[in-house]
N, C-alpha and C positions, 0 to 999 in steps of 0.2 A: 854801223853795218854798211858795207859797200855792195851795191848791186847795180845791174843794168838799168838804164833809164827807159821808161815807157814814154810813148809819144805824147800822152796827155800831161806828162811832167815837164815838157820842154819849156813852157812859160816860166816855171820855177827855175830851170837851169839858166835861162836868159837873165833872170834877176840875180842869181848868184854870181854869174860871170861878170855882169856889168858892175855890180857892187864891189866885187873883189878887185877887178882891174882898175876901178876908179881910184883906189888908194895909190896905185902906181902913177896914174895920170896926175893926181894932185901933188904927189911927192916930186915928180919930174916936170911939172908945168905943162902937161898936155891938155889941150882943150878940144872941143868939137871943131873949132875953127882951124887950129894948127895941126891937128891929128885926127881928122874924121874917120880914118881907116883903122885907128887903134881899137883894140878889142873892147874897151869900155864904152866906146861910142858906136862901133860897127856891128856888134852882136845883136841880132834880131831873131824873133820867132821864125820868120820866113827862112832865114839863113840856116838855123839849126834844123828846121824841118827838112830842108833840102839835103843837109848833111845826113840826116837820119834816114830819109826815104830814098833819095837818089844815090848818094854816095855810099849808103849803108855803113856809115861810121859807127863803130861800137861806142856807146856813151855810158859812163858810169857815174854814180853819185854816192857820196857818203851821207848816210841818213842817221839822225839821232834816234834814240829809242822812241821818241814821240812822233817820228816820221818827218821831221824838218830836214830839208836838204841843206847840208853845211859845206859840202865841197863837191867838186865836179872835175871830170876830165873826159877827153875823147881820144880815140886812136884813129889813125888813117894809114892804110897800106898803100904806099906809092909803088908803082911798077918798077921793078929792078932797083928799088931803094929800100933802106930799112924802114921799119914802122916809124911813124911820127906821132909824138905826144902833143896834143893840143889843149890849150885852155885849162891846164891844171890850176885849180884855184880853191881857196878856202875863204869863207866869210871872215872879214876882219876880226870880228868879236870872238872867233873860234880858232884864230891862229895860235901857234905855240901849244896846241893840244895834241900834236903828233898826227893830225888828220892828213896833212900834206904827205908825211912819210908813209902813212897807210895807203893813200891813193897811189903814190909812186910805186910802192912795192906791189900793189895790185896790178898796176900797168905792166911792170916787169914780168909778173907771172903770166898775165894774159898774152903778152907778146910771145913769150917762150912757148906757151901752150899751142900757139898758132905757127910754130916753127921759126919765129923771128930770132935773129941773133944780135940785132942792134936796135937801139931806140934813139931817135933823132929828135931834137927840139930846137925851136927858135925862140930867142928871148930879146928883151930890150937890153942891149949891151951896157948901157949906162946904169942899169939896175944891178950894181955890184953885189948887193946883199943876196939877190936871187942867184946870180952867177955862182957865188961862193957856196950857196946851199946845194945847187946842182953838182958842183965839183965835189962837195963832201959826200955825195951819193954815187960818185964814180964816173960822172960825165966828164968828157974831155972837150976842151974848147977847140973848135975846128977853124974858126975865122969869123969875119964880119962882112957885112955888106951895107952900104948906105943907099937908101932909096929917096928920091926927091920928094915923095909924098909923105914921108915921115920926118918929124923933127928929132929923130934919134937914129942910132945905128942898130941894125939887127945883128945879133950874135947867134952863132950856130954851135950846137953842142951835140955830142953823141956818146952813148954808153954801150959798150959790148955787153951782151947778156949771156 
């Protein structure tokens, strides 16, 4: 079941995000030292609470029948820009169960309900498996940008809704 996250569930969300993104860090050689701003290392309760309370970001979780949080994503509406999808993730042991597909379809529906016509996402460009997955869902690659503080290239994608 997918539903909106409650404030008291934010610590669970941090755990799911960090655990999920850690597999990418391990696969691509990111560490706290060489990529301290990467999601696996930079996501904290304080950061998500700020996004929840101040930025008013809608946050959603995929919960098992027993109430365990298995996946997560948030949305951000940028002024004069399309909606942005953030931190879509699924716990490694629950990947390939179509949870990511369900979360992505849920995000599409919620953006449309709010009048959005495009969904934007930033990814680790070197994560070719993830890029191909997003492309299979209708996302188009817009370009890349290299930041000095990341040991990877940021790729940007967009999907018309």
